[in-house]
BALOBA-1460 file (C-alpha; in Angstrom, 3 decimals):
// residues 340
<rec num="1" residu="m" x="2.260" y="6.814" z="18.134"/>
<rec num="2" residu="a" x="-0.484" y="8.150" z="16.000"/>
<rec num="3" residu="d" x="-3.556" y="8.858" z="17.956"/>
<rec num="4" residu="l" x="-5.755" y="6.797" z="15.553"/>
<rec num="5" residu="g" x="-4.594" y="4.124" z="13.420"/>
<rec num="6" residu="k" x="-1.653" y="1.912" z="12.839"/>
<rec num="7" residu="v" x="1.697" y="3.027" z="14.347"/>
<rec num="8" residu="d" x="4.020" y="4.686" z="11.792"/>
<rec num="9" residu="r" x="7.456" y="3.138" z="10.982"/>
<rec num="10" residu="e" x="9.245" y="5.138" z="13.758"/>
<rec num="11" residu="f" x="7.511" y="4.021" z="16.384"/>
<rec num="12" residu="f" x="7.611" y="0.284" z="15.141"/>
<rec num="13" residu="d" x="11.486" y="0.834" z="14.581"/>
<rec num="14" residu="e" x="11.949" y="1.931" z="17.938"/>
<rec num="15" residu="y" x="9.421" y="0.189" z="20.274"/>
<rec num="16" residu="i" x="8.510" y="-3.095" z="18.690"/>
<rec num="17" residu="y" x="11.191" y="-4.570" z="16.173"/>
<rec num="18" residu="p" x="14.221" y="-4.457" z="18.948"/>
<rec num="19" residu="n" x="11.822" y="-6.609" z="20.998"/>
<rec num="20" residu="l" x="10.646" y="-9.739" z="19.344"/>
<rec num="21" residu="g" x="11.588" y="-12.780" z="21.649"/>
<rec num="22" residu="a" x="13.644" y="-15.421" z="20.416"/>
<rec num="23" residu="d" x="15.567" y="-15.517" z="17.155"/>
<rec num="24" residu="r" x="14.378" y="-18.848" z="15.283"/>
<rec num="25" residu="e" x="15.846" y="-20.568" z="12.230"/>
<rec num="26" residu="d" x="12.566" y="-21.594" z="11.259"/>
<rec num="27" residu="v" x="11.334" y="-17.679" z="10.553"/>
<rec num="28" residu="t" x="11.881" y="-16.913" z="7.016"/>
<rec num="29" residu="l" x="9.978" y="-13.531" z="6.894"/>
<rec num="30" residu="g" x="9.469" y="-11.903" z="10.332"/>
<rec num="31" residu="p" x="8.187" y="-8.674" z="11.246"/>
<rec num="32" residu="q" x="8.362" y="-5.449" z="9.321"/>
<rec num="33" residu="h" x="6.502" y="-2.164" z="8.985"/>
<rec num="34" residu="g" x="3.875" y="-2.144" z="6.202"/>
<rec num="35" residu="v" x="4.110" y="-5.601" z="5.501"/>
<rec num="36" residu="d" x="1.056" y="-7.928" z="5.618"/>
<rec num="37" residu="f" x="2.408" y="-11.177" z="7.023"/>
<rec num="38" residu="g" x="4.963" y="-13.538" z="8.449"/>
<rec num="39" residu="v" x="6.286" y="-17.168" z="7.356"/>
<rec num="40" residu="i" x="7.636" y="-19.770" z="9.189"/>
<rec num="41" residu="d" x="9.350" y="-23.184" z="7.676"/>
<rec num="42" residu="v" x="7.394" y="-26.059" z="9.176"/>
<rec num="43" residu="g" x="9.171" y="-29.263" z="7.399"/>
<rec num="44" residu="d" x="9.869" y="-27.696" z="4.389"/>
<rec num="45" residu="r" x="6.231" y="-26.366" z="4.399"/>
<rec num="46" residu="a" x="5.643" y="-22.477" z="4.180"/>
<rec num="47" residu="v" x="3.278" y="-21.361" z="6.877"/>
<rec num="48" residu="a" x="2.362" y="-17.931" z="6.521"/>
<rec num="49" residu="m" x="0.474" y="-16.064" z="9.310"/>
<rec num="50" residu="a" x="-1.157" y="-12.760" z="9.677"/>
<rec num="51" residu="t" x="-2.904" y="-11.192" z="12.802"/>
<rec num="52" residu="d" x="-5.663" y="-8.401" z="12.842"/>
<rec num="53" residu="p" x="-8.076" y="-7.067" z="14.997"/>
<rec num="54" residu="v" x="-11.740" y="-8.456" z="14.781"/>
<rec num="55" residu="f" x="-13.524" y="-5.549" z="13.235"/>
<rec num="56" residu="v" x="-17.357" y="-5.609" z="13.782"/>
<rec num="57" residu="m" x="-19.682" y="-2.432" z="13.056"/>
<rec num="58" residu="p" x="-23.024" y="-3.245" z="14.203"/>
<rec num="59" residu="s" x="-24.685" y="-0.203" z="11.967"/>
<rec num="60" residu="l" x="-23.790" y="-2.202" z="9.111"/>
<rec num="61" residu="g" x="-25.835" y="-4.912" z="9.869"/>
<rec num="62" residu="f" x="-24.279" y="-7.900" z="11.681"/>
<rec num="63" residu="e" x="-24.507" y="-10.057" z="8.642"/>
<rec num="64" residu="r" x="-22.770" y="-7.757" z="6.689"/>
<rec num="65" residu="a" x="-20.506" y="-6.409" z="9.563"/>
<rec num="66" residu="a" x="-19.380" y="-9.912" z="9.958"/>
<rec num="67" residu="w" x="-18.692" y="-10.673" z="6.246"/>
<rec num="68" residu="f" x="-16.459" y="-7.845" z="6.313"/>
<rec num="69" residu="a" x="-14.523" y="-8.627" z="9.701"/>
<rec num="70" residu="f" x="-14.049" y="-12.208" z="8.344"/>
<rec num="71" residu="h" x="-12.330" y="-10.665" z="5.126"/>
<rec num="72" residu="i" x="-10.305" y="-8.434" z="6.769"/>
<rec num="73" residu="l" x="-8.893" y="-11.389" z="8.587"/>
<rec num="74" residu="l" x="-8.116" y="-13.421" z="5.340"/>
<rec num="75" residu="s" x="-7.048" y="-10.459" z="3.324"/>
<rec num="76" residu="d" x="-3.420" y="-9.956" z="4.702"/>
<rec num="77" residu="v" x="-2.476" y="-13.706" z="4.394"/>
<rec num="78" residu="a" x="-4.031" y="-14.295" z="1.243"/>
<rec num="79" residu="v" x="-1.421" y="-11.820" z="-0.516"/>
<rec num="80" residu="s" x="1.090" y="-14.557" z="0.343"/>
<rec num="81" residu="g" x="-0.446" y="-16.070" z="-2.588"/>
<rec num="82" residu="l" x="-1.185" y="-19.263" z="-0.506"/>
<rec num="83" residu="a" x="-4.750" y="-20.164" z="-0.269"/>
<rec num="84" residu="p" x="-5.933" y="-19.325" z="3.509"/>
<rec num="85" residu="t" x="-6.378" y="-22.703" z="5.498"/>
<rec num="86" residu="h" x="-6.970" y="-22.330" z="9.127"/>
<rec num="87" residu="l" x="-7.987" y="-19.556" z="11.731"/>
<rec num="88" residu="s" x="-7.587" y="-18.944" z="15.276"/>
<rec num="89" residu="i" x="-9.775" y="-16.191" z="16.752"/>
<rec num="90" residu="d" x="-10.834" y="-14.356" z="19.882"/>
<rec num="91" residu="f" x="-14.047" y="-12.700" z="20.763"/>
<rec num="92" residu="n" x="-13.666" y="-10.094" z="23.292"/>
<rec num="93" residu="l" x="-17.113" y="-9.054" z="23.143"/>
<rec num="94" residu="p" x="-19.005" y="-5.889" z="24.575"/>
<rec num="95" residu="p" x="-21.715" y="-6.893" z="27.230"/>
<rec num="96" residu="e" x="-24.743" y="-5.433" z="25.106"/>
<rec num="97" residu="i" x="-24.133" y="-8.138" z="22.638"/>
<rec num="98" residu="t" x="-27.064" y="-10.885" z="22.429"/>
<rec num="99" residu="d" x="-26.827" y="-14.372" z="21.523"/>
<rec num="100" residu="e" x="-28.561" y="-14.158" z="18.556"/>
<rec num="101" residu="e" x="-26.431" y="-11.156" z="17.445"/>
<rec num="102" residu="f" x="-23.530" y="-13.439" z="17.799"/>
<rec num="103" residu="r" x="-25.081" y="-16.279" z="16.366"/>
<rec num="104" residu="t" x="-25.321" y="-14.378" z="13.033"/>
<rec num="105" residu="v" x="-21.860" y="-12.921" z="13.357"/>
<rec num="106" residu="w" x="-20.453" y="-16.527" z="13.876"/>
<rec num="107" residu="e" x="-22.611" y="-18.333" z="11.172"/>
<rec num="108" residu="t" x="-21.727" y="-15.672" z="8.692"/>
<rec num="109" residu="f" x="-17.860" y="-16.404" z="9.889"/>
<rec num="110" residu="d" x="-18.734" y="-20.273" z="9.323"/>
<rec num="111" residu="a" x="-20.063" y="-19.707" z="5.788"/>
<rec num="112" residu="e" x="-17.184" y="-17.668" z="4.373"/>
<rec num="113" residu="a" x="-14.845" y="-20.130" z="5.952"/>
<rec num="114" residu="r" x="-16.635" y="-22.912" z="4.381"/>
<rec num="115" residu="e" x="-16.531" y="-21.075" z="0.869"/>
<rec num="116" residu="f" x="-12.665" y="-20.549" z="1.021"/>
<rec num="117" residu="g" x="-12.006" y="-24.337" z="2.964"/>
<rec num="118" residu="v" x="-10.736" y="-22.387" z="6.053"/>
<rec num="119" residu="s" x="-11.011" y="-24.349" z="9.071"/>
<rec num="120" residu="v" x="-11.304" y="-22.830" z="12.572"/>
<rec num="121" residu="v" x="-9.013" y="-24.669" z="14.981"/>
<rec num="122" residu="t" x="-8.808" y="-22.445" z="17.988"/>
<rec num="123" residu="g" x="-9.975" y="-19.276" z="19.589"/>
<rec num="124" residu="h" x="-11.680" y="-17.908" z="22.793"/>
<rec num="125" residu="t" x="-15.365" y="-16.147" z="23.056"/>
<rec num="126" residu="g" x="-16.618" y="-13.801" z="25.914"/>
<rec num="127" residu="r" x="-18.175" y="-10.828" z="27.047"/>
<rec num="128" residu="y" x="-16.304" y="-8.474" z="29.041"/>
<rec num="129" residu="a" x="-17.179" y="-5.031" z="30.579"/>
<rec num="130" residu="g" x="-15.037" y="-2.291" z="28.790"/>
<rec num="131" residu="c" x="-14.849" y="-3.911" z="25.204"/>
<rec num="132" residu="n" x="-16.606" y="-2.156" z="22.958"/>
<rec num="133" residu="y" x="-17.271" y="-1.753" z="19.020"/>
<rec num="134" residu="p" x="-15.984" y="-2.126" z="16.477"/>
<rec num="135" residu="m" x="-12.675" y="-3.660" z="17.942"/>
<rec num="136" residu="v" x="-14.181" y="-6.784" z="19.582"/>
<rec num="137" residu="g" x="-11.059" y="-9.225" z="19.385"/>
<rec num="138" residu="g" x="-8.504" y="-10.399" z="17.639"/>
<rec num="139" residu="a" x="-7.370" y="-13.466" z="15.197"/>
<rec num="140" residu="t" x="-4.566" y="-14.885" z="13.323"/>
<rec num="141" residu="s" x="-5.075" y="-16.641" z="9.867"/>
<rec num="142" residu="v" x="-2.783" y="-19.138" z="8.293"/>
<rec num="143" residu="s" x="-1.974" y="-20.502" z="4.823"/>
<rec num="144" residu="v" x="-0.089" y="-23.497" z="4.342"/>
<rec num="145" residu="g" x="1.647" y="-24.291" z="1.058"/>
<rec num="146" residu="s" x="4.927" y="-24.582" z="-0.903"/>
<rec num="147" residu="f" x="7.757" y="-22.209" z="-0.744"/>
<rec num="148" residu="d" x="7.715" y="-22.427" z="-4.385"/>
<rec num="149" residu="e" x="4.397" y="-20.608" z="-4.530"/>
<rec num="150" residu="l" x="4.923" y="-18.231" z="-1.802"/>
<rec num="151" residu="v" x="4.469" y="-14.628" z="-2.756"/>
<rec num="152" residu="r" x="6.977" y="-12.808" z="-0.685"/>
<rec num="153" residu="p" x="6.033" y="-8.996" z="0.202"/>
<rec num="154" residu="d" x="9.698" y="-7.801" z="-0.348"/>
<rec num="155" residu="g" x="9.672" y="-9.789" z="-4.114"/>
<rec num="156" residu="a" x="9.143" y="-6.411" z="-6.220"/>
<rec num="157" residu="r" x="11.811" y="-6.775" z="-8.978"/>
<rec num="158" residu="v" x="12.971" y="-3.746" z="-11.213"/>
<rec num="159" residu="g" x="10.788" y="-4.418" z="-14.690"/>
<rec num="160" residu="d" x="7.990" y="-5.704" z="-13.009"/>
<rec num="161" residu="r" x="4.478" y="-4.280" z="-13.856"/>
<rec num="162" residu="v" x="2.357" y="-2.818" z="-10.864"/>
<rec num="163" residu="v" x="-1.272" y="-4.301" z="-11.556"/>
<rec num="164" residu="i" x="-3.897" y="-2.255" z="-9.133"/>
<rec num="165" residu="t" x="-7.534" y="-3.745" z="-8.845"/>
<rec num="166" residu="k" x="-10.423" y="-1.864" z="-8.301"/>
<rec num="167" residu="g" x="-8.904" y="1.578" z="-7.520"/>
<rec num="168" residu="p" x="-8.319" y="3.699" z="-4.650"/>
<rec num="169" residu="a" x="-10.672" y="4.538" z="-1.681"/>
<rec num="170" residu="i" x="-12.775" y="1.202" z="-1.687"/>
<rec num="171" residu="e" x="-12.935" y="0.582" z="1.967"/>
<rec num="172" residu="a" x="-13.283" y="4.203" z="2.793"/>
<rec num="173" residu="t" x="-16.055" y="4.829" z="0.475"/>
<rec num="174" residu="g" x="-18.009" y="1.565" z="1.191"/>
<rec num="175" residu="l" x="-18.044" y="2.261" z="4.725"/>
<rec num="176" residu="l" x="-18.585" y="6.176" z="5.021"/>
<rec num="177" residu="s" x="-21.304" y="5.751" z="2.557"/>
<rec num="178" residu="i" x="-23.229" y="3.302" z="4.456"/>
<rec num="179" residu="q" x="-22.594" y="4.656" z="7.602"/>
<rec num="180" residu="f" x="-23.661" y="8.255" z="6.763"/>
<rec num="181" residu="e" x="-25.899" y="7.553" z="4.038"/>
<rec num="182" residu="s" x="-28.461" y="9.790" z="5.533"/>
<rec num="183" residu="l" x="-25.899" y="12.860" z="5.594"/>
<rec num="184" residu="m" x="-25.151" y="12.335" z="1.954"/>
<rec num="185" residu="e" x="-28.976" y="12.442" z="1.026"/>
<rec num="186" residu="g" x="-29.663" y="15.703" z="-0.470"/>
<rec num="187" residu="e" x="-26.350" y="16.515" z="-1.101"/>
<rec num="188" residu="l" x="-25.780" y="13.752" z="-3.888"/>
<rec num="189" residu="d" x="-27.856" y="12.296" z="-6.246"/>
<rec num="190" residu="g" x="-29.264" y="8.981" z="-5.456"/>
<rec num="191" residu="d" x="-27.489" y="7.093" z="-8.408"/>
<rec num="192" residu="a" x="-23.990" y="8.264" z="-6.809"/>
<rec num="193" residu="i" x="-25.137" y="7.264" z="-3.593"/>
<rec num="194" residu="s" x="-26.326" y="4.110" z="-4.836"/>
<rec num="195" residu="d" x="-22.731" y="3.722" z="-6.484"/>
<rec num="196" residu="a" x="-21.207" y="4.504" z="-3.232"/>
<rec num="197" residu="t" x="-22.866" y="2.197" z="-1.051"/>
<rec num="198" residu="d" x="-22.299" y="-0.832" z="-3.755"/>
<rec num="199" residu="r" x="-18.275" y="-0.556" z="-2.999"/>
<rec num="200" residu="f" x="-19.062" y="-2.288" z="0.227"/>
<rec num="201" residu="y" x="-18.950" y="-6.000" z="-1.211"/>
<rec num="202" residu="d" x="-15.782" y="-4.890" z="-3.412"/>
<rec num="203" residu="m" x="-13.768" y="-4.737" z="0.315"/>
<rec num="204" residu="s" x="-11.936" y="-8.013" z="0.079"/>
<rec num="205" residu="p" x="-8.779" y="-8.429" z="-1.682"/>
<rec num="206" residu="v" x="-8.793" y="-12.160" z="-1.260"/>
<rec num="207" residu="r" x="-10.052" y="-13.581" z="-4.432"/>
<rec num="208" residu="d" x="-7.825" y="-10.829" z="-6.259"/>
<rec num="209" residu="a" x="-4.810" y="-12.120" z="-4.747"/>
<rec num="210" residu="l" x="-5.428" y="-15.760" z="-5.146"/>
<rec num="211" residu="t" x="-6.527" y="-15.285" z="-8.812"/>
<rec num="212" residu="a" x="-3.534" y="-13.089" z="-9.747"/>
<rec num="213" residu="a" x="-0.998" y="-15.468" z="-7.968"/>
<rec num="214" residu="a" x="-2.408" y="-18.487" z="-9.812"/>
<rec num="215" residu="a" x="-2.103" y="-16.593" z="-13.191"/>
<rec num="216" residu="g" x="1.310" y="-15.293" z="-12.623"/>
<rec num="217" residu="p" x="4.391" y="-14.835" z="-12.083"/>
<rec num="218" residu="v" x="3.406" y="-12.611" z="-9.503"/>
<rec num="219" residu="n" x="6.654" y="-11.492" z="-7.625"/>
<rec num="220" residu="a" x="4.974" y="-9.202" z="-4.647"/>
<rec num="221" residu="m" x="1.170" y="-8.259" z="-3.441"/>
<rec num="222" residu="h" x="-0.067" y="-5.911" z="-0.985"/>
<rec num="223" residu="d" x="-3.285" y="-4.800" z="0.347"/>
<rec num="224" residu="a" x="-3.733" y="-1.197" z="0.028"/>
<rec num="225" residu="t" x="-5.348" y="-0.693" z="3.406"/>
<rec num="226" residu="e" x="-4.186" y="2.342" z="5.790"/>
<rec num="227" residu="c" x="-2.840" y="5.169" z="3.324"/>
<rec num="228" residu="g" x="-4.307" y="3.713" z="0.470"/>
<rec num="229" residu="i" x="-2.846" y="3.298" z="-2.833"/>
<rec num="230" residu="y" x="-0.027" y="5.637" z="-2.379"/>
<rec num="231" residu="g" x="0.955" y="4.226" z="1.252"/>
<rec num="232" residu="g" x="0.572" y="0.633" z="-0.065"/>
<rec num="233" residu="l" x="3.080" y="1.207" z="-2.998"/>
<rec num="234" residu="y" x="5.457" y="3.188" z="-1.227"/>
<rec num="235" residu="e" x="5.608" y="0.206" z="1.272"/>
<rec num="236" residu="m" x="5.846" y="-2.301" z="-1.328"/>
<rec num="237" residu="a" x="8.918" y="-0.458" z="-2.781"/>
<rec num="238" residu="r" x="10.523" y="0.043" z="0.390"/>
<rec num="239" residu="a" x="9.988" y="-3.615" z="1.339"/>
<rec num="240" residu="a" x="11.994" y="-4.608" z="-1.704"/>
<rec num="241" residu="g" x="14.204" y="-1.469" z="-2.067"/>
<rec num="242" residu="v" x="13.262" y="-0.498" z="-5.225"/>
<rec num="243" residu="g" x="11.356" y="2.273" z="-6.602"/>
<rec num="244" residu="i" x="7.814" y="2.297" z="-8.155"/>
<rec num="245" residu="e" x="6.292" y="4.816" z="-10.717"/>
<rec num="246" residu="l" x="2.606" y="5.190" z="-10.903"/>
<rec num="247" residu="e" x="0.256" y="6.435" z="-13.432"/>
<rec num="248" residu="t" x="-2.947" y="7.644" z="-11.936"/>
<rec num="249" residu="e" x="-4.925" y="7.702" z="-14.943"/>
<rec num="250" residu="r" x="-4.249" y="4.246" z="-15.944"/>
<rec num="251" residu="v" x="-6.160" y="3.087" z="-12.392"/>
<rec num="252" residu="p" x="-9.442" y="2.189" z="-12.426"/>
<rec num="253" residu="m" x="-11.861" y="4.175" z="-10.467"/>
<rec num="254" residu="q" x="-14.983" y="2.705" z="-9.367"/>
<rec num="255" residu="p" x="-18.666" y="4.227" z="-9.693"/>
<rec num="256" residu="g" x="-19.482" y="6.398" z="-6.447"/>
<rec num="257" residu="v" x="-15.827" y="6.724" z="-5.215"/>
<rec num="258" residu="r" x="-14.853" y="10.493" z="-6.625"/>
<rec num="259" residu="e" x="-18.184" y="11.583" z="-5.530"/>
<rec num="260" residu="a" x="-18.008" y="9.799" z="-2.297"/>
<rec num="261" residu="c" x="-14.468" y="11.171" z="-1.180"/>
<rec num="262" residu="d" x="-15.671" y="14.914" z="-2.432"/>
<rec num="263" residu="f" x="-18.478" y="14.740" z="-0.225"/>
<rec num="264" residu="f" x="-16.325" y="13.701" z="2.588"/>
<rec num="265" residu="g" x="-13.810" y="16.161" z="1.803"/>
<rec num="266" residu="i" x="-10.878" y="13.220" z="1.454"/>
<rec num="267" residu="d" x="-8.266" y="12.451" z="-0.831"/>
<rec num="268" residu="p" x="-8.684" y="8.847" z="-2.535"/>
<rec num="269" residu="w" x="-5.296" y="8.129" z="-3.150"/>
<rec num="270" residu="i" x="-4.452" y="7.997" z="0.274"/>
<rec num="271" residu="s" x="-7.466" y="6.869" z="2.018"/>
<rec num="272" residu="i" x="-7.897" y="3.150" z="3.027"/>
<rec num="273" residu="s" x="-8.911" y="0.633" z="0.470"/>
<rec num="274" residu="e" x="-9.077" y="-2.803" z="1.974"/>
<rec num="275" residu="g" x="-10.304" y="-4.880" z="-1.125"/>
<rec num="276" residu="t" x="-7.561" y="-3.011" z="-3.673"/>
<rec num="277" residu="l" x="-5.161" y="-5.271" z="-4.485"/>
<rec num="278" residu="l" x="-1.289" y="-4.284" z="-5.603"/>
<rec num="279" residu="a" x="0.734" y="-6.575" z="-7.560"/>
<rec num="280" residu="a" x="4.129" y="-6.541" z="-8.756"/>
<rec num="281" residu="v" x="3.831" y="-8.632" z="-11.951"/>
<rec num="282" residu="d" x="6.565" y="-10.253" z="-13.984"/>
<rec num="283" residu="p" x="6.435" y="-8.581" z="-17.556"/>
<rec num="284" residu="d" x="5.640" y="-11.682" z="-19.187"/>
<rec num="285" residu="g" x="2.531" y="-12.484" z="-16.658"/>
<rec num="286" residu="v" x="0.787" y="-8.963" z="-17.039"/>
<rec num="287" residu="e" x="-1.651" y="-10.257" z="-19.832"/>
<rec num="288" residu="d" x="-2.547" y="-13.611" z="-18.011"/>
<rec num="289" residu="v" x="-3.130" y="-11.729" z="-14.761"/>
<rec num="290" residu="l" x="-5.298" y="-9.343" z="-15.834"/>
<rec num="291" residu="a" x="-7.120" y="-11.787" z="-18.175"/>
<rec num="292" residu="a" x="-7.667" y="-13.920" z="-15.192"/>
<rec num="293" residu="l" x="-8.793" y="-11.331" z="-13.148"/>
<rec num="294" residu="e" x="-11.454" y="-9.870" z="-15.986"/>
<rec num="295" residu="s" x="-12.837" y="-13.607" z="-15.855"/>
<rec num="296" residu="e" x="-13.486" y="-13.117" z="-12.247"/>
<rec num="297" residu="g" x="-15.282" y="-9.968" z="-13.087"/>
<rec num="298" residu="i" x="-12.365" y="-7.918" z="-11.121"/>
<rec num="299" residu="p" x="-11.358" y="-4.733" z="-12.777"/>
<rec num="300" residu="a" x="-7.717" y="-4.141" z="-12.909"/>
<rec num="301" residu="a" x="-5.048" y="-2.217" z="-14.487"/>
<rec num="302" residu="d" x="-1.474" y="-2.307" z="-15.496"/>
<rec num="303" residu="a" x="-0.773" y="1.073" z="-14.018"/>
<rec num="304" residu="g" x="3.059" y="1.291" z="-13.303"/>
<rec num="305" residu="e" x="6.460" y="0.150" z="-13.149"/>
<rec num="306" residu="v" x="9.014" y="-1.047" z="-10.460"/>
<rec num="307" residu="t" x="12.124" y="0.740" z="-11.242"/>
<rec num="308" residu="e" x="16.098" y="0.985" z="-9.876"/>
<rec num="309" residu="e" x="15.499" y="4.166" z="-7.907"/>
<rec num="310" residu="s" x="13.732" y="4.130" z="-4.328"/>
<rec num="311" residu="g" x="10.490" y="5.255" z="-3.078"/>
<rec num="312" residu="l" x="7.240" y="6.290" z="-4.857"/>
<rec num="313" residu="v" x="6.984" y="8.383" z="-7.989"/>
<rec num="314" residu="v" x="3.286" y="9.498" z="-8.922"/>
<rec num="315" residu="d" x="2.958" y="11.056" z="-12.350"/>
<rec num="316" residu="g" x="6.505" y="12.069" z="-12.252"/>
<rec num="317" residu="e" x="6.705" y="13.700" z="-9.076"/>
<rec num="318" residu="p" x="8.208" y="11.783" z="-6.036"/>
<rec num="319" residu="t" x="5.669" y="11.355" z="-3.619"/>
<rec num="320" residu="d" x="6.246" y="10.038" z="0.390"/>
<rec num="321" residu="h" x="4.110" y="7.976" z="2.076"/>
<rec num="322" residu="p" x="1.166" y="10.040" z="3.565"/>
<rec num="323" residu="g" x="1.736" y="9.021" z="6.987"/>
<rec num="324" residu="v" x="-1.994" y="9.674" z="8.136"/>
<rec num="325" residu="d" x="-4.930" y="8.368" z="6.569"/>
<rec num="326" residu="p" x="-7.905" y="10.849" z="6.416"/>
<rec num="327" residu="f" x="-10.311" y="7.726" z="7.075"/>
<rec num="328" residu="w" x="-10.501" y="7.688" z="10.971"/>
<rec num="329" residu="g" x="-10.407" y="11.560" z="11.445"/>
<rec num="330" residu="t" x="-13.597" y="12.112" z="8.946"/>
<rec num="331" residu="f" x="-15.312" y="9.182" z="10.665"/>
<rec num="332" residu="e" x="-15.079" y="10.300" z="13.905"/>
<rec num="333" residu="e" x="-16.382" y="13.833" z="12.706"/>
<rec num="334" residu="y" x="-19.059" y="12.511" z="10.728"/>
<rec num="335" residu="m" x="-20.160" y="10.423" z="13.786"/>
<rec num="336" residu="g" x="-20.404" y="13.742" z="15.637"/>
<rec num="337" residu="k" x="-22.512" y="15.178" z="12.884"/>
<rec num="338" residu="l" x="-24.820" y="12.303" z="12.816"/>
<rec num="339" residu="q" x="-25.604" y="12.539" z="16.416"/>
<rec num="340" residu="e" x="-26.296" y="16.520" z="16.322"/>
């Protein structure tokens, strides 16, 4: 198991995958490494589910932290193409959180849930010794819809075009620049810092995914979280047993990303990028998907192709899964510098 971050495929295959409880016919998509959600068949309705930590960073301010925490929970199920409908949430809170701080978190969750038509159906809330920020619980988000509208994570087909929204290192840029803005001052000009911190509210792929799926046809979608665009495209290709060729010069790069990544010494292409949607789109639907995303103010580009080969090829060079995301080590390093 990696010291920090998600387990790798080898750990998953050895320890997790062989031990998944009972085999049930109603499970139409079960756990796989690098796949965002699972699906069960309930009365011929597709029920997509995804579980994630409740990730709250008080240093962002509780309202902003709660917005991000909520969108993390919806993002994995949104790439099913089905609109999120329900949420089950467990808060294991640190003893120091005040009632008013929790009120801010929960009222922000409520506002975002109403915005997306999501109902909280069950949960648990309590303060407990030994619980610490930012991981303060877990939650399962649910989408219910038609199997005809479901976008499977293993659905990429040879000939599909690869559409990418927003570009690399959105989350790494947004979080690191806000958390360590004081360390960036004097090293970067004010405009670059402002551009980097502005990436914060790009850190949700929910609207990207629902917009693309509605405009489609879209055959597969994935959120470029840990290990970024390279990791996400590698996982998408592996899930479908295909290859993906990427042309990096065609991928949008948002303002402040390059400057922030250079400052923190991280590779934007393999850095966590919550908010970046990767989509395998039928060639006949590419123009419609790009137009729909543009109408929502979401930058996107056709940046690659699904091929008969296996794995990921970047600018003509075979590229393996990055394995380790530099974000976690960098975050720990700069927390130390902030405290010096």
